[in-house]
C-alpha positions, 0 to 999 in steps of 0.5 A: 362569525360567532364563537360556537363554544357550547359553554359560557365562560366561568365567573371567577369566585372567591374560594368557599373556605375563604368567603365563609369567613367574611362578607366580601363579594363572592363573584369577582366579575369578568375581565375585559378579555373574558367579556369580549370572548363571551360576547362573541358567543352571541348569534345576534339573532334576527328575532332577538328572543332574549329581549322578550325575556327581559322585564325592562326590555334591554337591547341585549344583542346590541349591547353585547355586539359592542362588548364584542368589539371592545366598545364598553362605554357604548354598551353601557349607553345602550343598557342604560337606555332601558335600565336604571340599575345595571350594576344591580341587575347584573348581580341579582337578576335571575337571568337564567329564568328570563333573558338567558332562558330565551337565548338560542345558544341554550338549545344545544349548550349553555346560553350566553352569559348575559348577566355576567356581561351586563355586570362587566359593562356596568362595573367598567363604566363605574370605574372609568366614567369621567363626568356625572350624569347630566341633570335634566331640567324639570319642566313637565310636572312633579311626582312623589315616589313612595319607597326607594327600592328597585320599583321606586328607583326605576320609576324615579329614574325614568321620570327624571330622564323625561323632565319630571321633578321627582321626590322619593320618600323612604321610611328607613334612614338609608335609601335602597329598600331591599337592595340595602336591607335585604340582599347581603354584601357578599351578593350585592356590595352596598357601594354598588347600590350607593353609586346607582342611587348617586347617579339618580340624584345627579339626574335631579331625583330628591330622596327624603329618608325617615318619612313614613307615608301613612304616618308622617305624611298621608297620600292625600296630603302629597297632592293637597299640601305638597302639590304633586301631580301623581304618586307612585307607590313602590313600598315593597313587601316588608311584613314577614310571614310566620308558620304560627306554630308553637314556640315561634315567640321564643328568644332566638327565633327571627324572621329572615327580614329582621335578621337580614336587616340587622346585618345589611342595614345595621351592620350587625356582623361588624365588631364595632356595631351598636346592634350586634347579631350574635348567633349560637352554634346551631342555626336552622333556616326554614324556607327554600327561596333566595331569602333563605339562602341569603339568611343561611349564608349570613349565619354561616359567616357569623360562625354557626353550623347551618341547616336549611329545612325545606318541605319539598325536594332540591328539584323544587327549590325556588332559589336561584341555582347559583345561590343554592350551589354556593350555599352547598359549597360553603358547607350549609346542610339541606334537609329536604322533605322536612317541615317544622311543627313545633319549636322547643325552648329551655326554662329561660325562654330560649329556643333549643330544638325544632321538631320537624315532620317528614313530608312526601310529594303528591299531586301538583298544587296551584303553583305547579309544584308537587304538593308536600303532604305529611308522613304521620308518625315521622316527627324528629328533633333538630338541635337549634338555638337560632331559628330563622323563618324565611317564608315570604313577606307581604305589604305593610298595611300602613298605606292601605289603612290610611288611604281612602279610595285605594283598593287592596286585595285580601292578602294585603297587596295594592290592586293595580293594572299590570301594564300601567300600575294605575290604581283605583285612586285618581293620580295614584300608581303602584308597582313592585312587591307592594302589588305582586307580593315578594318577587324579584328585583328586575320584575319590580324594576319593570313595574316601576318603568311601566308605571313611569310611562303611564304617569307621563301619559297621565300628567301630559293629558292633564296639561 
């Protein structure tokens, strides 16, 4: 019989005063006893609504039932049938708006901690596995995957399991995409990402780094010169957006993309790095999404006094509730209903103040959120010598500009079928942020998995 407790078991975390001084992982994970207790809260519903909320369709009640019985390896086998990156998803997937939002236990209490349990199972497997993943003989065809982020890794993993020879081409010097350069160590340790990637290599996936498709190799050349049967574009959305206000060109103004890449990929927070990131005393982060929270919390760990400026209220923040709560616990100040209009600098070209304008909420806009409008005559200044713009990203135009016959949207995204990832170019599929714009890791993984299914059908039909 299920445990009918209305609350989920808490995730143990590092104390705020401790974690503000380092980049160690904040969430510490369940132990075996807590995982079993949480798993017993699952009702194993007949209609399994949680699965419908999962973009990669993990068999959630089945794996949780195994956890409840202490069969942790069996639980991992069930998860890995659907997900190529369970350790990653257990940490950064927004379960609260997906599988857990559909959980029946959430009607009269808190939903089952599906994400916490997925993380526990994946971590247990990583600590206790005794043999490598079995390489599957590649006999069905050859597929090139552009980008080693969550969409590319998911697509590659699915195809490798089905007997395809898969080569991933990554523009940077390290694989992982946004998992490596975008998400901070304290949310997603890079050892976790490396272990997941190593698991894909054991399946037979090859990864070529420092290859910029559209410059080093053209997509047409992947077919004509390299002999691939299909190509998947999972190149993400790495081009940062700015507000185009006066003063954005000043020294000390970063895009969140650059700031996080210099910390996560180039280890700019470490004393022995060749590319250090040094912030002055007061930092302002503009934006309200997960990237804004990541940037603000990194800046805090670098010793800055940090404020987040957001033009709506706390109720409209798009960031995960957990990330917002952690930011508040760590002493980061939020300035709501506030929007920058100008950045001021000193005689040497360094930013030193940001001019903001008060906002008020009006009727909902196209996103369904209340539309912010300016309050005339409400301008005020905030001292800030480092300003980080976390306003979203769009796809890099290199692939679009160098690939004939590939249709793209006006905003830069590749046009592809939602279910299959099929593009306007024969044999080319696409998914993830390169198609949708900046979204979540799990949605990108779902797109990669769907594309893998379609690529399998496409190549099989050609034989």
